[in-house]
N, C-alpha and C positions, 0 to 999 in steps of 0.2 A: 341408448338411455346413461351407459356409463361417463359419456363426454360431457352429456346434459348435466347430470349430477357433477361435476366437475367446474363445470361452467358455472352452476347456482353457486357452485362451493366460494369461488373466485370472487364474484358478484356482491354476495352477502360478506363475505371477508373485508372487500371495499369499500361496502356502504356502511361496515361499524364503525362506531362512533372512533375509534383508536385510528380511523384514516390519515389524522395529520402524520403520525409515524410510518403509516405500510405505505402511502404515497411516496416515501425515501428510499425501499428498499429497493423497487430498479433500479435508479439511478446509483445508487453507491454501490450495487454488483456492476453497472457498466464501468464506472470509476475506477472500481477495485480490475476489474481485469484488463482496462487502456492503461494502467498505471503497472500492472505485470508485463506486458505488452513492451510498450516503451522502455521498461527498464534492461527485460533480457535484450532489447533491440541492441542497444545503449552498452549491454555487457560484451555481447556478443563484435560490437562493433571495435569495442576496446582491444580484445582477445585477436581479433582478426587483423588488425593495424601492428599492435605490437610481443607478440607472440603466443604463445599459448598461453591454456586454461592457468597453467600455474603460473606464467606470467614474464618472467623476469621481474628487474627491477623497476622498469617503467612501468608495467601494468600495477605491482605491488602499491605502486607512489603514488599513481592514480586511485585506486581502489583504498586505501588502508584506512581515511577518513572515513569513510560509508561502511565498509567492513566493521569498523571499531562500535561505529553506531547500530549497525545491524546486529552483529554479538551480541551486545548490551540489550538490543530490545530483546530477543530470545530469552537472557537472563531476567530482566524484568517481568514479562510475560510468567516463566518458571515460577518467580518468587511471590506475586500476585495471585497465583492461581494455588497458591499452598505447597509449593516445593524451594526447596535449595537449589544453588548450583554447584554441582560438584567442580568444575573446572571450565574455563572458557582461553581460549585459543585464538588470538585473531592470526588474518592473514598473512603478515610479516614475520610471525615467531611459528606459523605452521610448516611444517614440511611438507605437505601434500599445497599448501599455498590455497586453503579455502577458507580456513576460519571455522570453530567450531563451539559449539555451548552445548555442556552434557547435564541434563537433567540429576541431580543428587539428590538425598531422603528426603520426606514429606517433615515440612513443618508445622501444618495443620492436619488433625483426623478425620479433615474431611477432604483430602486433597484429593481429586481423580485424576491418575496419569495418562490417560487419553483426552482429558479434557487441558490439563497441562501441557501438553504438548501440543493442542491445537493452538490455543491460546498465542505458544512460545512461538507458535509455526508461522502465524500470520500478524504477530506484531512488528516487524519491521515495516508494515505496510502503513503502520499508522505512524510509528515514534520514528520513519524515516520521513514522511512528509508533513510532519510537524517540524522535525530538524530542517528541512530543504525550505519550508514558507518561512522558517526563524532567518535562517541565511539572507533570503530575499530582501527581508523587510530590514536586517539588521545594517547589509551593506547597499541599501537605498537603490536599489536594482525594479522594487514592483511598486505599479498603483494599482491596486487593485479593485476589482467594481463585482459586486455579488452576483452569479450569477441565478436562472432562474431551475427548477427542478427540473424541467422536461426535458425528455433524450433529446429528441434534434436541435433543441434552444442553447440546452445546455453543450453538447458538441461543437456547437455553431461559436458559441459563445467563445469557448475557449481556444479555440483555435486563432478567434480574430483577436483573441487578447494578445495571445503568443505573437501573432504576426507583428502586433503593434508593439509591443514590450522589446520584440527584437528589432525594430526602427528602430528604436529609443535608446539601445546601448550606446552610454557614451563611450567609445575606445581609448580615450586619451587618461582617462581614470583607472589606476591601479586597483580599482576595487571591483571594476566589470571584469578583470582578468583572476583576479580571488573567485569571485561569484563563480565564473567560469567551472572554475575546477574543482571547488566544493561542491556547486551543481552537481556539476559529472560524476564524482567519487559516491555523494550520496544517491542519486537517483542510479544508478547501476548496482547500486545495493540493495534498492526498498524492495524488490521482489521477492518472495519467499524462493528458494533452490529446490530442485525436484524433492530433495528427502523432506522440504519442510513442507510441501504441498502433500505428501503423500502423508505426514502426521497430522495434517487438519483434517483431513477428510471424515475420520469418524466422528470429529465435536462438528463438526460443520453438517454431518448427516443427523447428528443425535438433537442438535438445533433445530433445524429443519423439520423433523418429524414431532419435536414438542411442541414448536411455534404450530404446525398444524394441527396437533390433538387440540390446543388452548383453545385454537381460532373457532375449529369445530364443534368445542364444548360450549365455548361463550355464545354461540346464531342460537343454544338450545337452552341457555342458561343465563338470563338478566345480569343475575349477582355477581356472574362470574365476567360477563359483559364490561358491567359497570369498572371490576375489577381492574382489567384489560385497559381502560379506557385512560382512568389513574395512573397506571404502571407509563402508559404510551406519553401520557402528558408531561409525567416526570421524566422521560430518557427521551423529547424533543428535543431540551436545549442540546444534549449532547451531542442527537444527531443531525442537527443542524450546524454544529460546528465543526465534526467530521463530513459532512457534504462541503461548507466551504473549503477546510485546509486539503482536501483531495483535490476539489475544483481549482486551488493556485496550486496544487505539486501539478495538476496534470498541466496546467499555463506554464511553469515554471520548464518542466523536464522536455514539452514539447518546444519551447526556445534552444534547451540546450541541445536537442537533437537535430535541430537543424543548423546551428554552430557546427558540432564536433563531428557528425558522422560525414559531413561531406570530406571533411580534414580527415579523419581515419581511412576512405577512401583512396581520397591522394596518399597518405602515408602508406596505405596497402601495395599501391601500386609501384611507388619507388621501392619497395624492400625486392630485393634479389629475390630470384626464384632458387628456393634449397632444394628443389626436386630434382 
């Protein structure tokens, strides 16, 4: 009986007129998880190849552009959700070599600390992806084609475009090497840290509960259903842009991974054993 009610709830939610937005949610979740996994993989590859997490000069040089974007994204999240920034330190100036952004006092009467922490924690996924796409376009590396929302079709298109882009790189152009450096630096810092993920969980849980209550209520109230449909139509252009940016970011991060990870393994194998 319980599973039947859950199934009926999900079916009714998908059948609502707000479906144009709802259909993007699974794809966006998959994209976010893939971005985090690839970003963590690139970061760990850098650490293993060039030193410890604290990094030394090479790791700091490779991280600095991405870390500036990462910490600035946190600051933007706090500012948008009602808080000033107490202080921000980038990895090159941080004794721990991690970088930090600390929430200050609220500038808005309606600021909620748990919501601001959650938004700030997840902001690098959005801002970093936008920066990555902008770098690819600025340096003339990408020729992007729109992707379908469907899960397997989307993933296949991402891989196919990354491989095609890898084959089209012109190694005689300095722009290619600048792109690889900037894309590596940004990609390795797109993923929220373990602390960021912990801060984001209360906000994500609250959003999920509120969304579930709204969908449940809309199934029994025509007026609320119409209101949610209008809100969904208003949000749809932004959701579509986010889907497109994350799709492009995945293509570029897979391209960078295909170039960088084999190189880092070679460098790691050539490093003298310190044990």
